[in-house]
MIKEDO-258958 format. One record per atom (N, C-alpha, C, O): residue number from 1; y negated, z, x. Coordinates in Angstrom, 1 decimal. Atoms other than C-alpha are relative to their C-alpha. Layout:
BEGIN
(NUM (Y Z X))
...
***
This chain:
BEGIN
(1 (0.8 1.3 0.0))
(1 (-7.1 16.9 -5.0))
(1 (-1.1 0.1 1.1))
(1 (-1.7 -1.0 1.4))
(2 (1.0 -0.1 -1.0))
(2 (-9.6 18.2 -2.4))
(2 (0.4 -0.4 1.4))
(2 (-0.4 -0.7 2.2))
(3 (-0.5 0.3 -1.4))
(3 (-7.4 17.5 0.6))
(3 (0.4 -1.5 0.0))
(3 (1.1 -2.0 -0.8))
(4 (-0.4 1.4 -0.2))
(4 (-7.2 13.9 1.8))
(4 (1.5 -0.2 0.2))
(4 (2.2 0.6 0.8))
(5 (-1.5 0.3 -0.1))
(5 (-3.7 12.3 1.6))
(5 (0.1 -1.5 0.4))
(5 (-0.6 -2.4 -0.1))
(6 (-0.3 1.3 -0.4))
(6 (-2.4 9.2 3.4))
(6 (1.5 -0.2 -0.2))
(6 (2.3 0.3 0.6))
(7 (-1.4 0.3 0.2))
(7 (0.9 7.9 2.0))
(7 (0.4 -1.3 0.6))
(7 (-0.4 -2.2 0.7))
(8 (-0.5 1.2 -0.7))
(8 (3.1 5.4 3.8))
(8 (1.3 -0.4 -0.6))
(8 (2.2 0.4 -0.8))
(9 (-1.3 0.6 0.5))
(9 (5.8 3.1 2.3))
(9 (0.4 0.8 -1.3))
(9 (-0.2 0.6 -2.3))
(10 (-0.4 -0.8 1.1))
(10 (7.7 5.4 0.0))
(10 (-1.1 1.0 -0.5))
(10 (-1.1 1.3 -1.7))
(11 (1.1 -0.9 0.3))
(11 (4.7 7.7 0.1))
(11 (-1.0 -0.7 -0.9))
(11 (-1.6 0.0 -1.8))
(12 (0.8 0.7 1.0))
(12 (2.7 5.0 -1.7))
(12 (0.7 -0.1 -1.3))
(12 (0.1 0.2 -2.4))
(13 (-0.7 0.2 1.3))
(13 (5.4 4.5 -4.3))
(13 (0.1 1.3 -0.8))
(13 (0.0 1.3 -2.0))
(14 (0.0 -1.3 0.7))
(14 (5.6 8.2 -5.1))
(14 (-1.3 0.3 -0.8))
(14 (-1.3 1.1 -1.7))
(15 (1.3 -0.2 0.7))
(15 (1.9 8.1 -6.1))
(15 (-0.1 -0.6 -1.4))
(15 (-1.0 -0.1 -2.2))
(16 (0.0 0.6 1.3))
(16 (2.6 5.9 -9.1))
(16 (0.5 0.8 -1.1))
(16 (1.1 1.9 -0.8))
(17 (-0.4 -0.8 1.2))
(17 (3.3 7.1 -12.6))
(17 (1.5 0.0 -0.1))
(17 (2.1 1.0 -0.5))
(18 (-1.4 0.0 0.1))
(18 (6.9 5.9 -12.5))
(18 (0.6 -1.1 0.9))
(18 (-0.1 -2.0 1.3))
(19 (-0.7 1.0 -0.9))
(19 (9.5 4.0 -10.4))
(19 (1.3 -0.4 -0.7))
(19 (1.9 0.4 -1.4))
(20 (-1.2 0.6 0.5))
(20 (12.4 1.8 -11.3))
(20 (1.1 0.0 1.1))
(20 (2.1 -0.8 1.0))
(21 (-1.0 0.0 -1.1))
(21 (14.3 2.5 -8.0))
(21 (1.1 1.0 -0.4))
(21 (0.9 2.2 -0.5))
(22 (-1.2 -0.8 0.3))
(22 (17.8 3.7 -8.8))
(22 (-0.1 0.8 -1.3))
(22 (0.2 2.0 -1.4))
(23 (0.3 -0.6 1.3))
(23 (16.9 4.4 -12.4))
(23 (-1.4 0.0 -0.3))
(23 (-2.2 -0.7 0.4))
(24 (1.4 -0.2 0.3))
(24 (13.6 5.3 -14.0))
(24 (-0.4 1.4 0.3))
(24 (0.2 2.4 -0.3))
(25 (0.5 -1.4 -0.4))
(25 (11.8 8.3 -12.5))
(25 (-1.5 0.1 0.0))
(25 (-2.2 -0.8 0.2))
(26 (1.4 -0.3 0.1))
(26 (8.5 9.9 -13.0))
(26 (-0.5 0.2 1.5))
(26 (0.1 0.8 2.3))
(27 (0.6 -0.2 -1.2))
(27 (6.1 9.8 -10.1))
(27 (-1.1 1.0 -0.1))
(27 (-1.2 1.8 -1.1))
(28 (1.1 -1.0 0.0))
(28 (3.0 11.9 -9.2))
(28 (-1.1 -0.4 -0.9))
(28 (-2.0 0.5 -1.2))
(29 (1.0 0.5 1.0))
(29 (0.8 9.8 -11.5))
(29 (-1.4 0.1 0.6))
(29 (-2.4 0.2 -0.2))
(30 (1.3 0.1 -0.6))
(30 (-2.1 9.7 -9.0))
(30 (-0.5 -1.4 -0.1))
(30 (-1.8 -1.6 -0.2))
(31 (0.4 1.4 0.3))
(31 (-2.1 5.9 -9.3))
(31 (0.7 -0.4 -1.3))
(31 (2.0 -0.6 -1.2))
(32 (-0.7 0.4 1.2))
(32 (-1.4 5.0 -12.9))
(32 (0.6 -1.4 0.2))
(32 (-0.1 -2.4 0.6))
(33 (-0.7 1.3 -0.2))
(33 (1.2 2.2 -12.9))
(33 (1.4 0.3 0.3))
(33 (1.9 1.4 0.1))
(34 (-1.5 -0.2 -0.3))
(34 (4.8 1.6 -11.9))
(34 (0.4 -0.8 1.2))
(34 (-0.3 -1.7 1.7))
(35 (-0.6 0.6 -1.2))
(35 (7.0 0.6 -9.0))
(35 (1.2 -0.8 -0.5))
(35 (2.1 -0.3 -1.2))
(36 (-1.1 0.8 0.4))
(36 (9.4 -2.3 -9.5))
(36 (0.6 -0.7 1.2))
(36 (0.0 -0.8 2.3))
(37 (-0.7 0.7 -1.0))
(37 (11.9 -4.3 -7.4))
(37 (-0.5 -1.4 0.1))
(37 (-0.8 -2.0 -1.0))
(38 (0.3 1.5 -0.1))
(38 (11.1 -7.8 -6.1))
(38 (1.0 -0.7 -0.8))
(38 (2.2 -0.4 -0.8))
(39 (-0.8 0.9 0.8))
(39 (12.5 -10.4 -8.4))
(39 (0.7 -1.0 1.0))
(39 (0.0 -1.8 1.6))
(40 (-0.7 0.9 -0.9))
(40 (15.2 -12.3 -6.4))
(40 (-0.2 -1.5 -0.3))
(40 (0.1 -2.3 0.6))
(41 (0.3 1.4 0.3))
(41 (14.2 -15.5 -8.2))
(41 (-1.4 -0.4 0.5))
(41 (-1.7 -1.6 0.6))
(42 (1.4 0.3 -0.4))
(42 (10.6 -15.2 -6.8))
(42 (-0.2 0.2 1.5))
(42 (-1.2 -0.2 2.0))
(43 (0.2 -0.2 -1.4))
(43 (11.2 -14.2 -3.2))
(43 (1.3 -0.5 0.7))
(43 (2.4 -0.5 0.1))
(44 (-1.1 0.5 -0.7))
(44 (13.4 -15.6 -0.5))
(44 (1.1 1.0 0.4))
(44 (2.3 0.8 0.4))
(45 (-0.9 -1.0 -0.5))
(45 (14.9 -12.4 0.7))
(45 (-0.5 1.4 -0.4))
(45 (-1.7 1.7 -0.3))
(46 (0.3 -1.4 0.3))
(46 (15.0 -8.7 -0.3))
(46 (0.9 0.8 0.9))
(46 (2.1 0.6 0.9))
(47 (1.4 -0.4 0.0))
(47 (14.0 -6.5 1.4))
(47 (-0.9 -1.0 0.8))
(47 (-0.5 -1.8 1.5))
(48 (1.0 0.7 -0.8))
(48 (10.8 -8.0 2.8))
(48 (0.0 0.8 1.3))
(48 (-0.4 2.0 1.3))
(49 (0.1 -0.6 -1.3))
(49 (11.0 -7.2 6.5))
(49 (-0.8 -0.9 0.9))
(49 (-0.4 -2.0 1.1))
(50 (0.7 0.8 -1.0))
(50 (8.4 -8.3 9.0))
(50 (-1.5 0.1 -0.3))
(50 (-2.0 0.9 -1.1))
(51 (1.5 0.0 0.0))
(51 (4.7 -9.1 9.4))
(51 (-0.5 -0.9 -1.2))
(51 (0.0 -1.9 -1.5))
(52 (0.6 0.7 1.1))
(52 (2.5 -10.1 6.5))
(52 (-1.5 0.4 0.0))
(52 (-1.8 1.5 0.5))
(53 (1.4 -0.3 0.0))
(53 (-1.3 -10.2 6.0))
(53 (-0.4 0.8 -1.3))
(53 (0.3 0.7 -2.3))
(54 (0.6 -0.8 1.1))
(54 (-3.4 -8.0 3.7))
(54 (-1.4 -0.4 -0.3))
(54 (-2.2 -0.5 0.6))
(55 (1.4 0.4 0.5))
(55 (-6.4 -9.2 1.7))
(55 (-0.7 1.2 -0.5))
(55 (-0.3 1.7 -1.6))
(56 (0.7 -1.2 0.4))
(56 (-8.8 -6.3 1.5))
(56 (-0.8 -0.4 -1.3))
(56 (-1.6 -1.4 -1.3))
(57 (0.8 0.2 1.2))
(57 (-10.3 -6.0 -2.0))
(57 (-1.3 0.7 0.0))
(57 (-2.2 0.4 -0.7))
(58 (1.2 -0.8 -0.2))
(58 (-12.9 -3.5 -0.9))
(58 (-0.3 0.1 1.4))
(58 (0.1 1.1 2.1))
(59 (0.2 0.0 -1.5))
(59 (-14.2 -4.3 2.6))
(59 (-0.8 1.2 0.5))
(59 (-0.8 1.5 1.7))
(60 (0.8 -1.1 -0.4))
(60 (-16.5 -1.3 2.6))
(60 (0.7 1.4 0.0))
(60 (0.1 2.4 0.3))
(61 (-0.7 -1.2 0.1))
(61 (-13.8 1.3 2.1))
(61 (0.3 0.6 1.4))
(61 (0.5 -0.2 2.3))
(62 (-0.1 -0.6 -1.3))
(62 (-13.4 3.8 4.9))
(62 (1.3 -0.4 0.7))
(62 (1.3 -0.5 1.9))
(63 (-1.3 0.2 -0.6))
(63 (-9.7 3.0 5.5))
(63 (0.1 -1.3 0.8))
(63 (0.8 -1.4 1.7))
(64 (-0.1 1.4 -0.6))
(64 (-10.3 -0.7 6.4))
(64 (-1.2 -0.3 1.0))
(64 (-1.3 -1.4 1.4))
(65 (1.1 0.2 -0.9))
(65 (-13.4 -0.2 8.6))
(65 (0.5 -0.5 1.4))
(65 (1.5 0.0 1.9))
(66 (-0.3 0.6 -1.3))
(66 (-13.3 -2.2 11.9))
(66 (1.4 -0.7 0.1))
(66 (2.0 -0.8 1.1))
(67 (-1.3 0.7 0.1))
(67 (-10.2 -4.1 10.7))
(67 (-0.4 -1.3 -0.7))
(67 (-0.9 -1.3 -1.8))
(68 (0.3 1.3 0.7))
(68 (-10.6 -7.9 10.0))
(68 (0.8 -0.2 -1.3))
(68 (2.0 0.2 -1.3))
(69 (-0.7 0.3 1.2))
(69 (-9.7 -8.9 6.5))
(69 (1.2 -1.0 0.3))
(69 (1.0 -1.8 1.2))
(70 (-1.2 0.8 -0.1))
(70 (-6.3 -10.6 6.2))
(70 (0.7 0.2 1.4))
(70 (1.4 -0.7 1.9))
(71 (-0.7 -0.4 -1.2))
(71 (-5.0 -8.8 9.3))
(71 (1.5 0.2 -0.3))
(71 (1.8 0.4 -1.5))
(72 (-1.4 -0.1 0.3))
(72 (-1.2 -8.6 9.7))
(72 (0.5 1.4 0.3))
(72 (0.0 2.1 1.2))
(73 (-0.6 -1.4 -0.1))
(73 (0.8 -5.4 9.2))
(73 (1.5 -0.2 -0.2))
(73 (2.0 -1.2 -0.7))
(74 (-1.4 0.0 0.1))
(74 (4.5 -4.6 9.3))
(74 (0.6 0.6 -1.2))
(74 (0.3 1.8 -1.5))
(75 (-0.6 -0.4 1.3))
(75 (6.5 -4.3 6.0))
(75 (1.5 0.1 0.1))
(75 (2.1 -0.7 0.8))
(76 (-1.5 -0.2 0.2))
(76 (10.0 -3.0 5.2))
(76 (0.1 0.6 -1.4))
(76 (0.0 1.8 -1.5))
(77 (-0.1 -0.5 1.4))
(77 (10.5 -2.7 1.4))
(77 (0.6 -1.0 -0.9))
(77 (0.6 -2.2 -0.7))
(78 (-0.6 0.8 1.1))
(78 (12.3 -3.9 -1.7))
(78 (-0.7 0.2 -1.3))
(78 (-0.6 -0.6 -2.2))
(79 (0.7 -0.3 1.3))
(79 (10.0 -2.4 -4.3))
(79 (-1.5 0.0 0.4))
(79 (-1.9 0.1 1.5))
(80 (1.4 0.0 -0.2))
(80 (6.3 -2.6 -4.8))
(80 (-0.7 0.6 -1.3))
(80 (-0.1 0.6 -2.4))
(81 (0.7 -0.6 1.1))
(81 (3.7 -0.9 -7.0))
(81 (-0.9 -1.0 -0.7))
(81 (-1.5 -1.9 -0.1))
(82 (0.9 0.7 0.9))
(82 (1.7 -2.4 -9.9))
(82 (-1.0 1.0 -0.6))
(82 (-0.6 1.7 -1.6))
(83 (0.9 -0.9 0.7))
(83 (-1.4 -0.4 -10.7))
(83 (-0.5 -0.5 -1.3))
(83 (-0.7 -1.7 -1.5))
(84 (0.5 0.3 1.3))
(84 (-2.6 -0.3 -14.3))
(84 (-1.4 -0.6 0.1))
(84 (-1.8 -1.4 -0.8))
(85 (1.4 0.4 -0.1))
(85 (-6.2 -0.8 -13.1))
(85 (-0.2 -0.5 1.4))
(85 (0.2 0.1 2.4))
(86 (0.2 0.6 -1.3))
(86 (-7.3 -3.1 -10.3))
(86 (-0.9 0.9 0.9))
(86 (-1.0 0.6 2.1))
(87 (0.9 -0.8 -0.8))
(87 (-9.8 -0.5 -9.2))
(87 (0.7 0.8 1.1))
(87 (0.1 1.3 2.1))
(88 (-0.9 -0.7 -1.0))
(88 (-6.9 1.2 -7.3))
(88 (0.5 -0.9 1.1))
(88 (1.0 -0.4 2.1))
(89 (-0.5 0.9 -1.0))
(89 (-6.1 -1.9 -5.4))
(89 (-1.0 -0.2 1.2))
(89 (-2.0 -0.9 1.0))
(90 (0.8 0.2 -1.2))
(90 (-7.6 -1.7 -1.9))
(90 (0.4 -1.2 0.8))
(90 (-0.4 -1.8 1.5))
(91 (-0.5 1.1 -0.8))
(91 (-5.4 -4.4 -0.4))
(91 (1.1 -0.7 -0.8))
(91 (1.9 0.0 -1.5))
(92 (-1.1 0.8 0.6))
(92 (-3.1 -7.2 -1.7))
(92 (0.6 -0.9 1.0))
(92 (0.0 -1.3 2.0))
(93 (-0.9 0.8 -0.8))
(93 (-0.3 -9.1 -0.1))
(93 (0.8 -1.0 -0.8))
(93 (1.2 -0.6 -1.9))
(94 (-0.9 0.9 0.7))
(94 (1.6 -12.2 -1.1))
(94 (1.3 -0.2 0.8))
(94 (1.3 -0.5 2.0))
(95 (-1.3 0.2 -0.6))
(95 (5.3 -12.4 -0.4))
(95 (0.7 -1.1 -0.8))
(95 (1.1 -0.8 -2.0))
(96 (-0.5 1.1 0.8))
(96 (6.7 -15.8 -1.4))
(96 (-0.9 -0.2 -1.2))
(96 (-2.0 -0.6 -1.1))
(97 (0.7 0.2 1.3))
(97 (5.7 -16.1 -5.1))
(97 (-0.6 1.2 -0.6))
(97 (-1.2 1.2 -1.7))
(98 (0.4 -1.2 0.6))
(98 (4.8 -12.5 -5.6))
(98 (-1.2 0.6 0.7))
(98 (-1.2 0.8 2.0))
(99 (1.2 -0.7 -0.6))
(99 (1.3 -11.0 -5.0))
(99 (0.1 1.5 -0.5))
(99 (0.3 1.7 -1.7))
(100 (-0.2 -1.4 0.4))
(100 (1.5 -7.2 -4.9))
(100 (-1.1 0.8 0.7))
(100 (-1.8 0.4 1.7))
(101 (1.0 -0.9 -0.5))
(101 (-0.8 -4.3 -4.2))
(101 (0.6 0.7 1.3))
(101 (1.6 1.5 1.1))
(102 (-0.5 -0.5 -1.2))
(102 (-0.2 -3.3 -0.5))
(102 (-0.8 1.2 0.5))
(102 (-0.3 1.9 1.4))
(103 (0.7 -1.2 -0.3))
(103 (-2.9 -0.6 -0.2))
(103 (-0.6 0.5 -1.3))
(103 (-1.2 -0.3 -2.1))
(104 (0.6 -0.6 1.2))
(104 (-4.0 1.8 -3.0))
(104 (-1.0 1.1 0.5))
(104 (-0.8 1.7 1.6))
(105 (0.9 -1.1 -0.3))
(105 (-6.9 4.2 -3.1))
(105 (-0.5 0.6 -1.3))
(105 (-0.8 -0.1 -2.3))
(106 (0.6 -0.7 1.2))
(106 (-8.0 6.8 -5.6))
(106 (-0.7 1.3 0.6))
(106 (0.0 2.3 0.9))
(107 (0.8 -1.0 -0.6))
(107 (-10.8 9.0 -4.3))
(107 (0.5 0.3 1.4))
(107 (0.4 -0.7 2.2))
(108 (-0.4 -0.3 -1.4))
(108 (-9.5 10.8 -1.2))
(108 (1.5 -0.2 0.3))
(108 (2.0 0.2 1.3))
(109 (-1.4 0.3 -0.1))
(109 (-5.9 9.6 -1.7))
(109 (0.1 -1.5 0.3))
(109 (-0.4 -2.3 -0.5))
(110 (-0.3 1.4 -0.3))
(110 (-4.9 6.4 0.1))
(110 (1.4 -0.2 0.4))
(110 (2.1 0.8 0.8))
(111 (-1.4 0.2 -0.4))
(111 (-1.6 4.8 0.8))
(111 (0.2 -1.5 0.3))
(111 (-0.4 -2.4 -0.3))
(112 (-0.3 1.4 -0.4))
(112 (-0.1 1.6 2.3))
(112 (1.5 -0.2 -0.2))
(112 (2.3 0.7 0.0))
(113 (-1.4 0.4 0.1))
(113 (3.1 -0.2 1.5))
(113 (0.6 -0.3 1.3))
(113 (1.8 -0.1 1.6))
(114 (-0.4 0.3 -1.4))
(114 (3.3 -1.3 5.1))
(114 (0.0 1.3 0.9))
(114 (-0.4 2.3 0.5))
(115 (-0.1 -1.1 -1.0))
(115 (3.9 0.9 8.2))
(115 (-1.1 -0.2 1.0))
(115 (-1.0 -1.0 1.9))
(116 (1.1 0.1 -1.0))
(116 (0.6 1.4 10.1))
(116 (0.5 0.3 1.4))
(116 (0.1 -0.3 2.4))
(117 (-0.4 -0.4 -1.4))
(117 (2.5 3.0 13.0))
(117 (0.8 -1.1 0.7))
(117 (1.0 -1.0 1.9))
(118 (-0.8 1.1 -0.6))
(118 (4.5 -0.2 13.5))
(118 (-0.9 -1.3 0.0))
(118 (-0.4 -2.4 0.4))
(119 (0.9 1.2 0.2))
(119 (1.4 -2.5 13.0))
(119 (-1.0 -0.2 1.0))
(119 (-2.1 -0.7 0.8))
(120 (0.9 0.3 -1.2))
(120 (-0.2 -2.6 16.4))
(120 (-1.3 0.6 -0.2))
(120 (-1.5 1.7 -0.8))
(121 (1.4 -0.6 -0.1))
(121 (-3.9 -2.0 16.9))
(121 (-0.6 0.2 -1.3))
(121 (-1.4 1.2 -1.5))
(122 (0.7 -0.1 1.3))
(122 (-5.0 -2.5 13.3))
(122 (0.6 1.2 -0.8))
(122 (-0.1 1.9 -1.6))
(123 (-0.6 -1.1 0.6))
(123 (-2.5 0.0 12.1))
(123 (-0.5 1.3 0.6))
(123 (-0.7 2.3 -0.2))
(124 (0.5 -1.2 -0.6))
(124 (-3.6 2.6 14.6))
(124 (-1.5 0.2 -0.4))
(124 (-1.9 1.3 -0.5))
(125 (1.3 -0.1 0.5))
(125 (-7.2 1.8 13.6))
(125 (-0.1 0.6 -1.3))
(125 (-1.0 1.4 -1.6))
(126 (-0.1 -0.6 1.3))
(126 (-6.3 2.7 10.1))
(126 (0.2 1.5 0.1))
(126 (-0.5 2.3 -0.7))
(127 (-0.2 -1.4 -0.2))
(127 (-5.1 6.1 11.3))
(127 (-1.3 0.6 0.5))
(127 (-1.7 1.7 0.0))
(128 (1.3 -0.5 -0.5))
(128 (-8.3 6.6 13.2))
(128 (-1.0 0.1 -1.1))
(128 (-1.8 1.1 -1.2))
(129 (0.9 0.0 1.2))
(129 (-10.3 5.7 10.1))
(129 (0.3 1.2 -0.9))
(129 (-0.7 1.8 -1.4))
(130 (-0.4 -1.1 0.8))
(130 (-8.4 8.2 8.1))
(130 (-0.4 1.4 0.6))
(130 (-0.9 2.3 -0.1))
(131 (0.3 -1.3 -0.7))
(131 (-8.8 11.0 10.7))
(131 (-1.5 0.2 0.0))
(131 (-1.9 1.3 -0.3))
(132 (1.4 -0.1 0.0))
(132 (-12.5 10.3 10.9))
(132 (-0.5 0.4 -1.4))
(132 (-1.5 1.2 -1.5))
(133 (0.3 -0.4 1.4))
(133 (-12.7 10.5 7.1))
(133 (0.2 1.5 -0.2))
(133 (-0.6 2.2 -0.8))
(134 (-0.3 -1.4 0.2))
(134 (-11.0 13.9 7.2))
(134 (-0.9 0.9 0.7))
(134 (-1.1 2.1 0.3))
(135 (0.9 -0.8 -0.8))
(135 (-13.4 15.2 9.8))
(135 (-1.4 0.1 -0.6))
(135 (-2.1 1.1 -0.2))
(136 (1.4 0.0 0.5))
(136 (-16.5 14.5 7.8))
(136 (-0.3 1.2 -0.8))
(136 (-1.4 1.4 -1.3))
***
C-alpha cells in the first residue's frame, strides 16, 4: 500500500471488490464496490468506444491538476465500476442514460476507466501528474 499505483481500464476494474464479467469474480477490494456491464436498454451501443468527458468530483486531487474539468478522454469498455462510497469517485462520466465512475482514487491508488495514453494532451498530463506524485 505504500507504493503508488495507476490502473487503466481493466486495471481500474480489478481494484473493485467483485466483477460480473464472464461470471462473478473477486477483485482486489481496494475500491469497495462492483463492476457491472452496461445495460443495453440504457445505452445505444456496447462497448462504449470513443471520446467522452469526465466531470471531476475533486478538483484539487493531484491526478487532475492542470486539466480542465469536463475534458474529453478516450474510452473502450463494456463494463464499469460502482463504488460503494462516493469518496472513491474522482471522476464521473455519462454514457447515454448511465452515469458511471470513470476515475477512482483511494489514498495513493488511482485508476481510470479511459485510456490516458490515447487521450491526447490531457491524458499525458495525467501521467505527468502521477509521475510527479511518485517523485515527492
